[in-house]
C-alpha positions in Angstrom: 94.6 45.1 52.4 96.6 48.4 53.3 94.5 51.9 52.7 96.0 52.5 49.2 94.4 49.0 47.8 91.7 50.1 49.6 91.4 53.5 48.0 92.2 52.1 44.2 89.8 49.4 44.8 87.0 51.9 45.4 88.0 54.1 42.8 88.0 51.6 40.2 83.8 51.6 41.0 83.2 55.0 41.2 85.5 55.3 37.9 82.8 52.6 36.0 79.7 54.5 37.3 80.8 57.8 36.1 81.2 56.5 32.5 77.9 56.0 32.3 76.9 58.8 34.6 78.8 61.5 32.6 80.0 59.6 29.9 83.0 61.5 27.2 80.7 63.6 25.5 79.1 65.7 28.1 82.8 66.1 29.5 84.4 67.5 25.7 81.1 69.7 25.9 82.1 71.5 28.9 83.5 75.2 28.8 86.4 74.2 30.4 87.5 71.5 28.1 88.1 74.2 25.1 90.3 76.5 27.8 93.7 76.4 27.5 95.5 75.1 31.1 97.9 77.2 32.9 101.5 75.8 33.2 102.0 74.2 36.5 105.7 74.1 35.9 106.4 78.0 35.2 104.4 78.8 37.9 106.6 77.0 40.0 109.8 78.3 38.0 109.1 81.8 37.7 111.7 84.4 39.4 110.7 85.1 43.1 107.7 82.0 43.0 106.7 81.0 46.7 106.6 77.4 45.1 103.5 77.2 47.7 100.9 74.6 46.6 98.4 75.6 48.6 96.2 72.4 48.9 92.5 72.6 50.1 91.4 69.0 51.8 88.3 68.9 54.0 89.3 65.4 55.8 92.3 62.1 55.0 92.5 58.6 56.2 95.3 58.9 58.5 94.1 62.1 60.3 90.2 62.2 60.6 88.4 65.4 59.3 91.0 68.0 59.2 87.9 70.6 58.8 84.6 70.7 57.9 83.7 74.4 57.7 86.3 75.9 55.5 84.8 77.3 52.3 86.4 76.4 49.2 85.7 80.0 47.1 86.8 81.9 50.0 90.5 79.9 50.5 91.1 79.3 47.5 90.6 83.1 46.8 92.7 83.4 50.1 95.5 80.6 49.5 96.0 83.3 45.7 96.6 86.3 48.1 99.1 84.5 50.6 101.2 83.9 47.5 100.8 80.4 46.8 102.2 79.7 43.1 99.2 76.6 43.0 96.5 75.2 44.1 95.9 71.5 44.8 92.5 70.3 45.2 91.3 67.1 46.2 88.7 65.4 44.8 88.2 61.9 46.0 85.1 61.9 47.8 85.2 58.7 49.8 88.2 58.9 51.6 89.7 62.5 51.4 85.3 64.5 52.0 86.4 65.9 48.3 84.3 66.6 45.2 85.0 67.3 41.6 82.9 70.5 42.7 85.1 72.4 44.8 87.5 72.0 41.7 85.2 74.0 39.4 84.7 76.5 42.3 88.1 76.9 43.0 88.7 77.6 39.3 86.5 80.3 39.2 88.2 81.5 42.1 91.6 82.1 41.3 93.6 82.6 38.5 96.8 80.4 39.5 97.1 76.8 38.0 94.8 74.1 40.2 96.1 70.5 40.6 93.2 67.7 40.2 94.5 65.7 43.5 93.4 62.2 43.3 93.9 58.6 42.4 93.9 58.3 38.8 93.9 55.1 36.9 91.9 55.6 33.7 92.6 57.9 31.2 88.5 58.9 31.4 89.6 60.8 34.8 91.5 63.0 32.8 89.3 64.1 30.3 87.3 64.8 33.8 90.2 66.8 34.8 90.6 69.1 31.7 86.8 69.5 32.3 86.5 70.4 35.6 88.8 72.8 35.1 92.3 71.4 36.4 95.8 72.6 35.0 97.8 69.2 35.7 96.9 66.9 36.9 98.7 63.6 39.7 100.0 60.3 38.3 101.4 57.5 41.6 103.6 55.7 40.7 103.0 53.2 43.3 98.9 52.3 42.4 101.2 52.1 38.1 102.8 50.2 36.1 105.6 51.9 34.3 103.6 51.3 31.0 100.1 52.7 32.3 102.3 55.3 33.8 103.3 56.2 30.5 100.4 55.6 28.7 98.2 58.0 30.8 100.9 60.9 31.1 100.7 60.8 27.5 97.0 60.9 26.4 97.3 64.2 29.8 99.6 65.6 27.3 97.2 65.4 24.6 95.0 67.4 26.5 97.3 70.1 27.6 97.2 68.9 31.0 100.9 69.1 32.9 101.7 66.0 34.6 103.3 65.6 38.3 104.3 62.8 38.9 104.9 61.3 42.7 107.3 58.8 43.9 108.0 57.4 47.0 111.2 54.9 46.6 114.1 54.5 44.6 112.1 51.7 42.5 109.3 54.6 41.9 112.2 56.5 40.3 111.7 53.6 36.7 108.3 55.8 36.7 109.8 58.9 35.5 109.4 59.6 31.1 109.4 62.3 29.0 105.6 63.2 29.2 106.1 63.7 32.9 106.2 68.1 33.7 107.1 67.4 37.4 108.4 64.9 40.2 106.6 65.2 43.5 108.5 62.8 46.4 105.7 61.8 48.6 107.2 61.9 52.5 104.1 59.8 53.2 104.2 56.1 53.1 100.8 55.7 51.4 100.7 52.0 52.3 101.0 52.7 56.3 100.6 56.5 55.9 103.6 57.0 57.9 105.9 60.1 56.8 109.7 61.4 57.0 110.6 64.6 55.1 113.6 62.9 54.6 112.6 60.7 51.3 112.9 64.2 50.1 115.9 65.0 50.5 117.1 61.3 50.0 115.4 60.9 46.7 115.6 64.3 45.4 119.8 63.6 45.4 118.4 60.8 42.3 116.8 63.2 39.9 118.3 64.5 37.1 119.4 68.4 38.1 117.1 68.9 35.3 113.8 67.7 37.0 111.6 69.8 38.5 111.1 68.6 42.1 108.3 69.2 44.4 108.3 68.0 48.1 105.1 66.5 49.4 103.4 65.7 52.7 104.9 66.3 56.4 105.8 69.6 55.7 105.1 72.4 59.2 107.6 74.5 59.2 109.0 77.5 56.8 112.8 76.6 58.0 111.9 73.6 56.8 111.0 75.3 53.0 114.5 76.4 53.4 116.3 73.8 53.8 114.6 71.9 50.3 115.0 75.1 48.7 119.1 74.7 49.3 118.4 70.7 48.0 117.1 72.5 44.3 113.5 71.8 45.4 111.0 74.4 43.7 108.0 73.4 44.9 105.9 72.0 48.1 102.8 71.1 49.1 101.3 71.6 52.1 97.3 70.9 52.7 96.9 70.2 56.4 99.2 72.6 58.6 97.0 74.7 56.4 93.5 73.3 56.7 93.9 72.0 60.0 93.6 76.1 61.2 89.9 78.2 61.2 91.4 79.9 58.4 93.7 77.9 56.1 94.2 81.1 54.7 95.2 83.0 56.9 97.7 80.3 58.3 99.1 80.2 54.6 99.8 83.7 54.1 101.7 83.2 57.2 103.0 80.6 56.4 104.5 82.2 53.3 106.0 85.0 55.5 108.1 83.8 57.8 109.5 81.0 54.9 110.8 84.8 53.4 112.1 86.2 56.7 114.1 83.1 56.8 
């Protein structure tokens, strides 16, 4: 069983438990459920946007603990001040050390869009995302069928949430549908967690010119951002590069300044 299989298996158990402990009626009664989500797509494509999607991630299955001390509120605020266009907050508990509470805290601290980074397999998780203050949700083609992807994307749209579809190979491009707002190319193979930024350049050429595309993972050099921009990418999801530092917000600020000087 691959790491991804283990994550999805555990996620199914987690979702069923959450449905019992926090029913839909309670999710729909939250203050966040009534707010109008911010546009992730517009934040990435507005004139002068850095395109940086700065991620708050405590650990990962491949690298272990990245940062056990960073405060989510301070880090999220620093990311925004540094010029990040959006945030990504891990909410997976068991494999990434995340929580829904972290996203709620980030939402209270910033005015830019927030991506709920998790392994979404059920409509309940979309209601949950809305209730905790997310603006955009992630659908991972590798763990969904084409039908499931469209069903979940359609439901997200009905809630006012935008959809980031993540793909990693040519076959997964078939998951793109008209409910998808942004296409993310993951440079990390979710089966063995190896990375190769060339994945973005290769698959990016196969996407429609109209697609808003972002590159995810394995981005650690400002020069790579410049190359990706030249290839038509509008967003760049960066987590480990920032989170492995004692001060992720400062690392983000220095990274964006370096990009702007190239």
